[in-house]
C-alpha positions as CSV (number, residue, x, y, z in Angstrom):
1,M,34.9,-27.6,27.4
2,A,35.2,-27.5,31.1
3,R,38.3,-29.0,32.7
4,I,37.4,-32.5,34.0
5,P,38.7,-33.1,37.6
6,H,41.5,-35.6,37.9
7,P,40.0,-39.1,37.8
8,A,41.8,-40.1,41.0
9,S,39.5,-38.0,43.1
10,K,36.5,-40.0,42.0
11,S,38.5,-43.1,42.3
12,R,39.7,-42.4,45.8
13,F,36.4,-41.1,47.3
14,G,33.8,-42.7,45.1
15,Y,31.2,-41.4,42.8
16,Q,28.3,-40.9,45.1
17,A,30.5,-39.3,47.8
18,V,31.9,-36.6,45.5
19,G,29.2,-34.0,45.0
20,V,28.7,-31.6,42.1
21,D,29.8,-28.7,44.2
22,R,33.2,-30.3,44.8
23,I,33.6,-31.2,41.1
24,R,32.7,-27.6,40.2
25,D,35.3,-26.3,42.7
26,E,38.1,-28.5,41.6
27,A,37.3,-27.7,37.9
28,G,37.2,-24.1,38.7
29,V,34.0,-23.4,36.8
30,S,30.4,-22.5,37.7
31,K,27.8,-25.1,38.2
32,M,26.0,-23.6,35.2
33,T,29.1,-24.1,33.0
34,L,29.5,-27.6,34.3
35,Y,25.9,-28.5,33.4
36,N,26.3,-26.8,30.0
37,H,28.9,-29.4,29.2
38,F,27.5,-32.4,31.0
39,A,23.7,-33.0,31.3
40,S,24.1,-34.8,34.5
41,K,26.7,-36.0,37.0
42,E,26.4,-39.5,35.4
43,A,27.3,-38.0,32.0
44,L,30.4,-36.5,33.6
45,V,31.2,-39.9,35.1
46,E,30.9,-41.4,31.6
47,V,33.4,-39.0,30.1
48,V,35.8,-39.6,33.1
49,L,35.6,-43.4,32.5
50,E,36.1,-42.9,28.7
51,Q,39.3,-40.9,29.4
52,R,40.5,-43.4,32.0
53,H,40.0,-46.3,29.5
54,E,42.0,-44.4,26.8
55,R,44.9,-43.8,29.2
56,F,44.8,-47.2,30.8
57,M,44.8,-49.1,27.4
58,A,47.4,-46.8,25.8
59,S,49.8,-47.4,28.7
60,L,49.1,-51.1,29.0
61,K,49.6,-51.6,25.2
62,A,52.8,-49.6,25.4
63,A,54.1,-51.9,28.2
64,V,53.3,-54.9,26.1
65,E,54.5,-53.8,22.7
66,D,58.1,-53.3,23.5
67,R,58.6,-57.0,24.6
68,E,60.1,-59.4,22.3
69,T,58.6,-62.7,23.2
70,I,55.0,-63.8,23.8
71,Q,56.0,-64.8,27.4
72,E,57.5,-61.4,28.0
73,R,54.4,-59.7,26.6
74,L,52.1,-61.6,28.9
75,R,54.3,-61.1,31.8
76,A,54.3,-57.3,31.1
77,V,50.5,-57.3,31.5
78,F,50.9,-58.5,35.1
79,D,54.0,-56.4,35.9
80,W,52.1,-53.3,34.6
81,H,49.2,-54.1,37.0
82,A,51.6,-54.7,39.9
83,R,53.2,-51.3,39.3
84,W,49.8,-49.7,39.2
85,F,48.8,-51.4,42.4
86,A,51.9,-50.1,44.2
87,S,51.3,-46.5,42.9
88,E,49.7,-43.6,44.7
89,Q,47.1,-43.5,41.8
90,F,45.7,-46.9,42.7
91,H,42.4,-46.8,44.4
92,G,40.8,-49.9,42.8
93,C,38.9,-50.2,39.6
94,M,37.0,-47.0,38.7
95,F,34.8,-49.0,36.3
96,L,33.6,-51.6,38.8
97,R,33.1,-48.9,41.4
98,A,31.0,-46.7,39.0
99,T,28.9,-49.8,38.1
100,E,28.4,-50.8,41.7
101,E,27.7,-47.3,43.1
102,H,25.1,-46.5,40.5
103,A,23.4,-49.9,40.9
104,R,24.1,-50.7,37.2
105,E,22.0,-47.6,36.2
106,P,22.3,-45.8,33.9
107,A,22.9,-48.7,31.5
108,S,25.6,-46.6,29.8
109,L,28.0,-46.9,32.8
110,L,27.5,-50.7,32.8
111,L,28.2,-50.7,29.1
112,L,31.4,-48.6,29.6
113,S,32.6,-51.0,32.2
114,R,31.9,-54.0,30.1
115,W,33.6,-52.3,27.1
116,H,36.7,-51.6,29.2
117,K,36.9,-55.2,30.6
118,N,36.4,-56.6,27.1
119,E,39.2,-54.5,25.7
120,V,41.6,-55.7,28.4
121,R,40.4,-59.3,27.7
122,G,40.9,-58.7,23.9
123,L,44.5,-57.6,24.4
124,I,45.1,-60.8,26.5
125,E,43.5,-62.9,23.9
126,E,45.7,-61.4,21.2
127,I,48.8,-62.3,23.1
128,L,47.5,-65.8,23.9
129,A,46.7,-66.3,20.2
130,E,50.3,-65.5,19.4
131,Q,51.4,-68.1,21.9
132,C,48.8,-70.8,21.1
133,G,48.6,-70.2,17.4
134,K,44.8,-69.6,17.7
135,P,42.5,-67.5,19.9
136,D,41.8,-69.0,23.3
137,A,38.8,-67.0,24.6
138,H,38.4,-69.2,27.7
139,L,42.0,-68.8,28.9
140,A,41.8,-65.1,28.2
141,R,38.7,-64.8,30.3
142,L,40.4,-66.7,33.1
143,V,43.4,-64.3,32.9
144,Q,41.1,-61.2,32.9
145,I,39.2,-62.6,35.9
146,M,42.5,-63.1,37.7
147,L,43.5,-59.5,36.9
148,D,40.2,-58.3,38.2
149,G,40.6,-60.4,41.4
150,M,44.2,-59.0,41.8
151,I,42.7,-55.5,41.6
152,V,40.3,-56.2,44.4
153,N,42.9,-57.9,46.5
154,A,45.4,-55.2,46.0
155,Y,42.9,-52.6,46.9
156,L,41.8,-54.5,50.1
157,F,45.1,-55.9,51.3
158,G,47.9,-53.9,49.5
159,S,49.9,-54.5,46.4
160,E,51.8,-57.5,47.8
161,A,48.6,-59.4,48.2
162,V,48.7,-60.3,44.5
163,D,52.1,-62.2,44.7
164,D,50.5,-65.4,45.9
165,A,48.1,-65.4,43.1
166,W,50.8,-64.7,40.6
167,A,52.9,-67.6,42.0
168,A,50.0,-70.0,41.3
169,L,49.0,-68.4,38.0
170,A,52.4,-68.1,36.3
171,P,53.1,-71.8,35.9
172,L,49.7,-72.2,34.3
173,L,50.6,-69.7,31.7
174,A,54.1,-71.1,31.2
175,L,55.6,-67.9,32.6
176,D,58.6,-67.6,34.8
177,T,57.5,-67.4,38.4
178,R,59.8,-64.7,39.7
179,P,57.9,-62.0,41.7
180,L,56.1,-59.4,39.9
181,T,57.7,-56.0,39.5
182,H,56.0,-53.5,41.9
183,E,58.5,-50.6,41.3
184,G,58.4,-48.0,38.7
185,G,55.1,-46.3,39.3
186,A,52.1,-45.8,37.1
187,N,52.2,-42.2,35.8
188,W,49.7,-43.1,33.1
189,A,46.8,-41.9,35.3
190,I,48.2,-38.3,35.4
191,P,47.0,-36.2,32.5
């Protein structure tokens, strides 16, 4: 299979702005080889998003799993995001960008974006269920929406822009309000 270009280039420059010729050049393959593996540019975007999801979730779950208490596990979700926001690999949400740039078509890109967001929300719901003794889908959705808002604000205003939101949200989740950890990088995005 052709080597897929690093996801950061799509994330940094957008999907529509990056042409097939640039993808071909970065992958070091001919255009014919590229189209032998991917029926269209959108098909390539789908594979990139699937790989991004796998890396994203594996790293996020690893950050949560080594925490002992439920509060530490939930806090780890936010610290993980803050480190990502402060990293060189952060260029906003690839899933939202793909859905937006392709005007929700093809439907497969919208489905991939929904799948990713649902998986993140599912992880949060699992953690909250441990804390509350039962699933709390409404609170999990609120946390997921806050994370998405933090992604947008970090992209627009810088990684520290999420600190005020965190200070307001932490008490609602019964978490300690010390500032989020922005240091440590997010090497999960590098293959």
